[in-house]
SELOSE-782211 format. One line per field, with one value per residue (C-alpha): residue number from 1; residue in one letter; x, y, z. Coordinates in Angstrom, 1 decimal, decimal comma. Example, Ala and Ser with C-alpha at 12.3 -4.5 7.8 and 13.67 -1.06 7.14 Angstrom:
2
seq = [1_2]
type = [A_S]
xx = [12,3_13,7]
yy = [-4,5_-1,1]
zz = [7,8_7,1]
//
This chain:
397
seq = [1_2_3_4_5_6_7_8_9_10_11_12_13_14_15_16_17_18_19_20_21_22_23_24_25_26_27_28_29_30_31_32_33_34_35_36_37_38_39_40_41_42_43_44_45_46_47_48_49_50_51_52_53_54_55_56_57_58_59_60_61_62_63_64_65_66_67_68_69_70_71_72_73_74_75_76_77_78_79_80_81_82_83_84_85_86_87_88_89_90_91_92_93_94_95_96_97_98_99_100_101_102_103_104_105_106_107_108_109_110_111_112_113_114_115_116_117_118_119_120_121_122_123_124_125_126_127_128_129_130_131_132_133_134_135_136_137_138_139_140_141_142_143_144_145_146_147_148_149_150_151_152_153_154_155_156_157_158_159_160_161_162_163_164_165_166_167_168_169_170_171_172_173_174_175_176_177_178_179_180_181_182_183_184_185_186_187_188_189_190_191_192_193_194_195_196_197_198_199_200_201_202_203_204_205_206_207_208_209_210_211_212_213_214_215_216_217_218_219_220_221_222_223_224_225_226_227_228_229_230_231_232_233_234_235_236_237_238_239_240_241_242_243_244_245_246_247_248_249_250_251_252_253_254_255_256_257_258_259_260_261_262_263_264_265_266_267_268_269_270_271_272_273_274_275_276_277_278_279_280_281_282_283_284_285_286_287_288_289_290_291_292_293_294_295_296_297_298_299_300_301_302_303_304_305_306_307_308_309_310_311_312_313_314_315_316_317_318_319_320_321_322_323_324_325_326_327_328_329_330_331_332_333_334_335_336_337_338_339_340_341_342_343_344_345_346_347_348_349_350_351_352_353_354_355_356_357_358_359_360_361_362_363_364_365_366_367_368_369_370_371_372_373_374_375_376_377_378_379_380_381_382_383_384_385_386_387_388_389_390_391_392_393_394_395_396_397]
type = [X_X_X_X_X_X_X_X_X_X_X_X_X_X_X_X_X_X_X_X_X_X_X_X_X_X_X_X_X_X_X_X_X_X_X_X_X_X_X_X_X_X_X_X_X_X_X_X_X_X_X_X_X_X_X_X_X_X_X_X_X_X_X_X_X_X_X_X_X_X_X_X_X_X_X_X_X_X_X_X_X_X_X_X_X_X_X_X_X_X_X_X_X_X_X_X_X_X_X_X_X_X_X_X_X_X_X_X_X_X_X_X_X_X_X_X_X_X_X_X_X_X_X_X_X_X_X_X_X_X_X_X_X_X_X_X_X_X_X_X_X_X_X_X_X_X_X_X_X_X_X_X_X_X_X_X_X_X_X_X_X_X_X_X_X_X_X_X_X_X_X_X_X_X_X_X_X_X_X_X_X_X_X_X_X_X_X_X_X_X_X_X_X_X_X_X_X_X_X_X_X_X_X_X_X_X_X_X_X_X_X_X_X_X_X_X_X_X_X_X_X_X_X_X_X_X_X_X_X_X_X_X_X_X_X_X_X_X_X_X_X_X_X_X_X_X_X_X_X_X_X_X_X_X_X_X_X_X_X_X_X_X_X_X_X_X_X_X_X_X_X_X_X_X_X_X_X_X_X_X_X_X_X_X_X_X_X_X_X_X_X_X_X_X_X_X_X_X_X_X_X_X_X_X_X_X_X_X_X_X_X_X_X_X_X_X_X_X_X_X_X_X_X_X_X_X_X_X_X_X_X_X_X_X_X_X_X_X_X_X_X_X_X_X_X_X_X_X_X_X_X_X_X_X_X_X_X_X_X_X_X_X_X_X_X_X_X_X_X_X_X_X_X_X_X_X_X_X_X_X_X_X_X_X_X_X_X_X_X_X_X_X_X_X_X_X_X]
xx = [127,4_129,2_127,2_129,4_127,5_124,0_122,3_119,2_118,3_117,8_114,5_114,5_113,9_116,0_119,5_121,3_118,9_116,8_116,3_119,7_118,6_115,6_117,7_120,2_117,6_115,3_118,1_119,8_116,5_115,6_119,1_118,8_115,4_117,2_119,8_122,6_123,2_124,2_126,2_125,6_128,4_127,6_129,3_128,1_126,3_124,5_126,0_122,5_122,1_123,7_126,9_125,1_121,4_119,6_117,4_115,7_116,8_120,0_120,6_122,8_123,6_127,1_128,1_131,7_133,1_135,0_135,1_132,6_129,0_127,8_130,0_128,4_128,7_131,2_133,5_133,5_136,4_138,7_137,6_137,5_140,7_139,6_136,3_138,1_140,3_137,4_135,5_138,7_139,0_135,4_135,9_138,6_136,0_133,0_134,4_132,5_132,7_132,3_131,8_129,0_129,8_127,1_128,0_131,5_132,7_131,9_133,5_136,8_136,5_135,6_138,6_141,0_139,2_139,2_143,0_143,3_141,1_141,5_137,7_135,5_134,1_130,9_129,7_126,5_127,2_123,5_124,8_127,9_130,0_130,3_126,6_125,9_128,5_126,7_123,4_124,8_126,0_129,5_131,3_135,0_137,7_138,6_135,2_135,5_139,0_137,9_135,1_137,5_139,8_137,0_135,7_139,1_139,3_135,7_134,9_131,3_129,5_125,7_123,6_119,9_119,1_120,4_120,6_123,0_124,9_125,4_126,6_129,1_130,5_130,5_131,7_134,0_135,0_134,0_133,8_130,3_131,2_131,8_128,4_125,6_121,9_120,3_117,0_115,5_112,2_109,1_107,2_103,8_102,3_102,8_102,7_99,4_96,4_93,9_90,9_91,9_88,9_89,8_93,5_92,7_90,3_93,0_95,5_93,1_93,3_90,6_88,7_90,6_93,3_96,4_99,9_102,7_106,4_108,4_112,0_114,6_114,5_117,7_118,3_119,1_115,6_113,9_111,2_111,7_110,5_107,5_106,5_106,9_104,9_102,0_102,1_102,0_99,3_95,8_94,3_93,9_92,5_95,4_97,3_100,9_101,9_105,6_106,9_110,5_113,0_116,0_119,2_122,8_124,4_122,5_119,1_118,1_118,9_117,0_114,0_114,1_114,1_111,2_109,2_110,0_108,6_105,5_104,9_105,6_103,0_100,6_100,5_100,6_97,3_98,0_101,4_101,5_104,7_104,8_107,8_109,6_107,4_108,2_108,3_105,2_103,1_104,1_101,5_98,7_100,3_100,7_97,1_95,8_97,6_96,3_99,9_103,4_106,1_109,7_111,6_115,1_118,2_119,3_118,4_120,2_116,7_114,2_112,5_109,7_108,5_108,3_106,5_104,0_103,4_102,9_100,1_98,5_99,5_100,9_104,2_105,5_109,2_112,4_113,6_117,0_119,1_117,3_113,9_114,0_114,1_111,7_108,9_107,4_106,6_102,9_102,2_102,9_103,5_105,0_108,7_109,6_112,7_114,9_113,2_111,3_108,5_106,3_106,6_105,9_102,8_101,6_102,1_100,3_97,4_97,1_96,8_94,5_92,2_92,0_91,0_90,7_94,4_95,3_93,4_95,0_98,5_97,8_96,7_99,7_102,0_100,7_101,3_104,9_105,7_104,8_107,9_110,2_110,6_113,4_113,2_114,2_116,9_118,2_118,3_120,3_122,7_123,2_123,9_126,5_128,3_128,3_130,2_132,5_133,6_134,6_136,7_140,0_139,7_140,0_143,4_143,7_143,7]
yy = [175,1_172,6_170,2_169,2_166,2_167,6_171,0_172,4_173,7_170,1_168,2_165,7_162,2_162,6_161,2_161,8_164,4_163,4_164,3_165,9_168,6_169,4_169,3_171,8_174,2_174,2_174,5_177,3_179,2_178,9_180,0_183,0_183,7_184,0_186,4_184,0_184,3_181,1_180,5_177,0_175,8_173,2_171,7_173,3_170,8_173,1_176,1_177,6_178,2_181,4_181,1_182,6_182,0_183,8_181,0_183,4_186,4_185,5_182,3_182,1_179,0_179,3_177,0_176,1_174,5_171,2_168,6_167,7_168,5_164,9_163,2_160,4_160,6_157,7_159,9_162,9_162,0_162,8_166,4_167,1_169,1_171,1_172,0_172,8_175,2_176,8_177,2_178,6_181,3_182,3_182,5_185,1_187,5_186,1_185,3_183,1_182,3_178,5_175,5_173,0_170,1_167,6_164,0_162,6_164,2_167,6_166,6_166,0_169,5_171,0_169,3_171,1_174,4_174,3_174,2_176,8_179,4_178,3_178,1_175,6_172,6_170,8_167,9_166,0_162,7_161,8_158,3_156,5_154,1_151,5_151,5_151,0_148,2_146,5_146,9_145,1_148,0_147,8_150,9_151,7_151,7_155,2_156,5_154,9_156,2_159,7_159,6_158,6_161,5_164,1_162,8_163,0_166,7_167,9_170,3_168,9_166,1_166,5_163,4_163,2_161,4_159,0_156,0_157,8_159,2_155,7_154,5_157,3_156,4_152,6_152,4_155,5_156,1_159,7_161,3_162,0_165,6_166,3_164,9_167,4_166,3_168,2_166,6_167,4_169,2_169,4_172,4_171,9_174,7_172,4_168,9_168,5_166,3_166,6_164,9_161,5_161,6_165,0_164,1_160,9_162,7_165,3_162,5_160,4_157,4_154,9_154,6_151,4_151,4_153,5_152,6_155,1_154,9_158,1_157,9_157,3_154,0_152,4_149,2_150,9_152,4_149,0_149,4_145,6_144,9_147,1_145,4_141,9_142,9_144,2_140,9_138,9_141,1_139,6_142,8_142,4_145,9_148,0_150,1_151,2_154,7_155,1_158,7_158,9_158,5_156,3_156,9_156,0_153,8_150,8_152,5_151,0_147,5_148,1_149,3_146,2_144,0_146,0_145,4_141,7_141,5_143,4_140,9_137,9_139,1_140,2_143,8_145,5_147,3_148,0_149,7_153,3_155,1_158,9_161,0_163,0_165,8_169,3_169,3_171,5_168,9_165,9_166,6_165,6_162,2_161,7_162,8_160,3_157,4_155,0_153,8_155,0_152,4_153,1_149,7_151,2_149,2_152,1_155,7_158,3_159,8_159,1_162,4_160,7_159,0_162,4_164,1_161,2_161,5_165,3_164,4_162,0_158,9_155,8_154,5_150,9_151,1_149,0_148,9_150,4_153,5_156,7_155,2_153,8_157,3_158,7_156,1_155,2_151,5_150,8_154,5_156,4_153,3_149,9_148,9_145,7_143,6_142,1_143,9_140,6_141,2_138,7_140,6_143,9_142,3_141,3_144,9_146,3_144,0_144,9_148,6_148,1_145,9_148,3_151,8_152,7_151,9_153,9_156,9_156,7_156,4_159,2_161,5_160,6_161,1_164,6_165,4_164,0_165,7_169,0_168,6_168,7_172,0_173,5_176,6_174,5_172,8_176,2_177,5_174,4_174,8_178,5_177,8_175,1_177,3_180,1_177,8_176,5_180,0_180,8_177,8_176,3_174,2_170,4_169,3_166,4_163,0]
zz = [104,2_101,9_99,8_97,0_95,6_95,5_95,5_97,2_93,7_92,5_92,5_95,5_94,2_91,1_90,8_94,1_95,3_98,3_102,0_102,2_99,8_101,9_105,0_103,7_102,2_105,2_107,8_105,9_105,5_109,2_110,3_108,0_109,5_112,8_111,5_110,5_106,7_104,9_101,8_100,4_98,2_95,6_92,5_89,3_87,0_84,6_82,8_82,3_86,1_87,4_89,5_92,5_93,1_95,9_97,3_99,7_101,8_103,6_101,7_98,6_96,6_95,1_92,3_91,9_88,7_89,3_86,6_83,8_84,5_84,1_86,7_88,7_92,5_92,4_90,3_92,5_94,8_91,8_91,7_95,5_95,4_92,5_94,1_97,4_95,6_93,9_97,2_98,9_96,2_96,7_100,5_100,1_98,9_100,9_104,4_106,8_110,5_110,3_108,0_108,0_105,7_104,5_103,5_103,6_100,3_101,6_104,9_103,1_101,7_105,0_106,6_104,2_104,5_108,3_108,3_105,4_107,2_110,8_111,3_113,1_111,2_111,9_109,8_109,2_107,4_106,6_105,8_107,1_105,2_107,9_108,5_104,8_104,7_107,6_105,8_102,7_100,5_99,0_100,4_99,6_102,2_100,9_102,0_105,5_105,9_104,8_107,4_110,1_109,1_109,1_112,4_113,9_113,2_113,2_116,0_116,1_114,4_114,1_114,7_114,0_117,2_119,9_117,6_115,1_118,1_119,4_116,0_115,7_119,1_118,7_115,1_114,8_118,4_118,4_121,9_123,0_123,9_120,2_119,1_118,9_118,3_115,5_114,6_111,2_111,1_109,1_107,7_109,5_107,4_104,4_105,8_107,7_107,7_104,9_103,4_101,9_99,6_98,2_97,9_96,0_93,7_93,0_92,1_90,1_92,5_93,1_96,4_97,6_100,2_99,3_100,3_99,7_99,0_98,6_97,7_95,1_93,2_94,5_96,3_99,5_99,9_99,8_97,2_96,4_100,0_99,6_96,3_97,8_100,9_98,8_96,9_100,1_101,7_102,3_100,9_97,2_96,6_98,0_95,5_96,0_94,8_94,2_94,1_93,0_90,2_89,4_91,3_90,8_88,1_89,5_89,2_85,8_87,1_90,3_88,3_86,1_89,2_90,6_87,4_87,5_91,1_90,1_87,3_89,5_92,0_89,3_90,6_87,2_87,9_91,5_91,5_90,2_89,5_89,8_88,8_91,6_92,8_94,0_97,8_98,1_96,1_98,3_101,1_98,7_98,2_102,0_102,6_100,1_101,8_104,4_105,2_104,3_103,7_104,6_104,2_103,9_104,7_106,9_107,6_109,7_110,3_107,5_106,7_104,7_108,0_109,7_106,8_106,8_110,5_110,2_107,6_110,0_108,2_110,1_109,0_108,5_108,6_108,9_112,5_111,5_112,2_112,9_112,0_115,5_116,9_114,3_114,4_117,8_117,4_118,2_118,7_115,4_113,3_113,2_113,1_111,3_112,0_109,3_106,4_105,8_103,2_105,0_108,2_106,4_104,9_108,4_109,6_106,6_107,0_110,7_109,8_106,8_108,8_111,8_110,7_114,4_114,9_111,8_113,1_116,6_115,1_112,7_115,6_117,7_114,7_114,2_117,9_117,7_114,5_116,1_118,3_115,3_113,5_111,3_113,5_116,6_114,5_113,4_117,0_118,1_115,2_115,8_119,5_118,6_116,1_118,6_121,0_118,4_117,3_120,9_121,8_120,7_117,5_117,6_116,3_113,9_115,6]
//
């Protein structure tokens, strides 16, 4: 597994760490549990962490030096070749049977390694440059061209669901026979319903309605929409708990904008910021919530929405990307068009005013989350890689 820009050793919710970190760690662990050992290659960002870290039996994180430790993600293309060279040197003594690249930067590396070692390459993009551009994010032509090159040579591209598969086909022209569905899972031993009263007491929250936002504080995740929606809501007692940290070079400006919105709506006493939490502590925050907000501009899947559902919490989410696969509108939550704060406020009020509907959606969410497991994802991945190792490799387009 290639994850150049972020490591499963990092705390999700900090910097560039998020759902991708959880995805890589959980998928690798589940594959190892089925007898397929996984080496996860990352870029070294801390000299105090050992070069090789045994994450758990059968899963090793291998840190490769490439450039200064403090590089921002935007600066990483300059060290792609150096990191590729470092990984290649390691592979000479730790041979593998296939590559699974995560994100476009690792896809570039995987593309080179595929040809150097004549091994199959699968890639999970997690986000796509063209989708982010459509959603209003400034993405470079270099990224989009790199994605096109990787897609043209990848032996398989993993999509989280039918929506992402359609996007890959319509925007990048990838043949459907090279798209494989690998839906993220959720650890239902960890993420499960619990007592809201006990959870709120443990977190020191008041007894009023609790809304939850889990994610990095960056424009793409839409915390501004959540703040404005709370400000427009008819419910003046609801408190919004924000679990996550600043991300990217625009993070401080995004945070300043969020603080301005909080002041404008006079929500200073009703918005609570919590630093990023270890994954095993997040269930308590979900269990304390009445509603989870996911107002992202785009998501390939939206792991937060699945974790909330597994905890029996209805979701109000943007009707974009993989969230349309993940959230069943009117069944496990509500999907909102256009990321309009006023429409989000209406959806929030509907759920806050109807506890019976919240309970029904919570029950259905738990049932649906039970269909998604990392064990199933690992089985699907192993089956795909088994096929790839037996057939002729795709040639560059």
